[in-house]
N, C-alpha and C positions, 0 to 999 in steps of 0.2 A: 448696742448700747444706747441708752436713752436719757432722758432729762428730768429731771424734778424740781418743781417748786415747793421751798418750805421758808416760808416768810417771804424775803426776797432774795433767796438764794438758789442758784441753779446747781443741782448735782448731777454727776454723770453716773449711772446704774448699770448694772449688766444685767442684758436681757435673758440670757438662756445658761450662762455658767456659773450660777450660785451654788456652793458648795453644798451637797445633799439636795439640789434642787429637783431631781429625778427621781427620789426616794418615794414619793407619795402618789398615788394614781391621782391623774389630774379629771376633775368630774366634766364630763361632756355638757354643754351647753344644749337646750333646745335648738333646733336649727334654725327656726325664724329669727331667732333672738341673735344668734350668733353672725347671722348674714347680716342683720341691720346694723349691729355692731361693726363688722368688717366695714361695710359701705360707709359708717359715719366717720372712716379715717379720710377720705376722699371729699372733695369739693362736690357741691350737687351735681354740676353738669357732667362729671366723671361716672356717677354711680350706676346709671341705667344699664350702661354698655360694658362695665368693668367684669372681668372674670372673679369669681368667689370661690376661695377654698374654705372648706370646714375642718375642724380638727374630729377625725374618727377614732375606732379603738386602735388602730394601727399606724394612725398619722393624719395627715392632710388628704383630703379627697376633693376633686374639682365638684362643686355643688351646680355652679352656673359657668358654661363657657360665655365668655364676652366677645367683644368685637373691636375695643380700644385700645388693647394692647397693655392696659391695666389690671393688675392682679390686686386684689384686697384679701385681708385675711387677719385673723387675730391671734398674735402671740400668747401661747400659754405655757411658759416653762415650769410655772409653778402652780399647784393647785387653786389658789387665789389670786394670780395674777391674770390680766387681761391688757394685750398691748394692740390695738388696731393699727393697722398699715395698710398702704397701698402702693405699691411699686409700679413704676412706669415701664416699658417696653425692655430697657437695659437692666432694671433691676431684677424683672420676671426672668429675664435670661442669665443673670449672674448672682443675684442674691438669694432669691426664693429657693432655688434647687438646694442649697444648703440649708436653708430653713427647714425644707420639706424633709430632708435626710436626719436632720437634728430631732426632728419631731419625731419620726419612725423610730429612732434609737430609743428616744425617751419612752415611746409606749411600748417597747419590748424590755423597759427594765435596766437599760443600759447608764452606767453611771456618768456623770458629767465630765469625769476626767476622760473616760472612753471617748465621750461625745466631742471634747476638745482636742483630743490625739487626732480623731478621724478627721476632723476640719483642718489641722495643721498638714497632717499627710495628704489631705487633698488638694490643698493650695500648692503643695510641693510637685505633685503629681501633674497637676494642670486638671485635675477633675474640676476643683472649683477654679473660678476667674474672678478676678476684680472687674467691677464696670469699665468700660473702654472708650467711654464718652461722657460728657456732662448727663445728668438727669437727677430725677427728683421721687422722694418716697415722701407722701403724705401721710402725716400723722395728727390729724386736726380731730379726733374724736375727742369729747368731752371726759370719756371715762378711759383712764389709763392708769393699770395698778399694777407694778412690779417692786419685786425684792431688791435691794442692795445686796452687797459685800457680805452685810451683817444679818441677812435673811429677814430684815423686816419689811412688809408691804407698804408702799408709800404711792401717794398719787402724783400724775405727771401733768404739764399743762400740753394744750394743744401746739404742735410746733411743725417744721417742715425739714427735711432732710436732704441735702445734696450731696452726691456722690464724691468722695474725696480720698481715693485709694492712698494708703500709705503717708498722709500730710499731718503734720503737727499743727497744735495751735503758732507756734512760730509761723508757720509757714502762710497762715492767712490772718495774722494778728489777732486771734482769737484769745477769749477770756471767759472762764466760768462765771456766770452772772451777767454778762456782756450781750450784745445784740446777735454774736455769733462765735461758735467755738468747735473744736474737732472733738467728736466722742471717743474715738479711739483710733491710734496710729496704725491701721491694719488695712489689709487688703478690702475690707468692706467698711472701712471707717467713711466718716459721714460729717458734713458742715451742718451744726444743728442752729436752725434759725427759730424761736419761740414767737409764736403770735402775738400780737399787740393785745392789750387788755380790752379794747372794744371788740376785735374778732373774738376772743374767749368769751365774753359776755353773750354775744350772739349765738356763738355755737353752743354752749348751756342753753340758752333759751330754747332755741331749735330742736335739741334733742332732751328736752326735760323729762319727756316720759321713757325714752331710752334709760336713761340715766337711774331712773328710779328701777327699772326692771333688773338692769344688770347689778345694782347693788343690793336688790333682795335675792339675787342667784348667788353672789359672792357671800351673801350672810349666812347660807344655808349650813 
């Protein structure tokens, strides 16, 4: 789950399990564009040596093997959705495998209900695990478009995510619209920290050309 800026309000939206999200075929991005978008999630000093996964006809494939332990990819749970993210070593070990399996199921045309059930059963069996140490997932891209429970695609602000398995807002003093909050009290739950307005402005300026290309792709 991720956050959305509408006016001054931050909303929590579901990344992958919107009802009907798997019913339409997800159009594949040109590889160069998807790689650039995936890497835009990370700070500049991590991009050159990060592993990059690209979405193919059967799910994610490793397009580039990195050396710094970070894995960057673009979440594509719906045809018009893009969620660039970059996980550290712990997230690569625990979160990315579930994302890859979900993408493969979605590519096979399986329902979101089946995907959710497989995830739940995987956590119970130990196939999927919660992060076991503090860590981070970067979502600093200026282009983040996801559907909420109502199926409407909305834009998200650049933010950081820190692993917080099964914690709630009450545990961390979190509040929607505040400086930090929990996205979901689940094994892969995160503390969400939006970037400041100056950082967001700088990111938009750095990736102006990328934003234009991604918007054009999504408008097709």
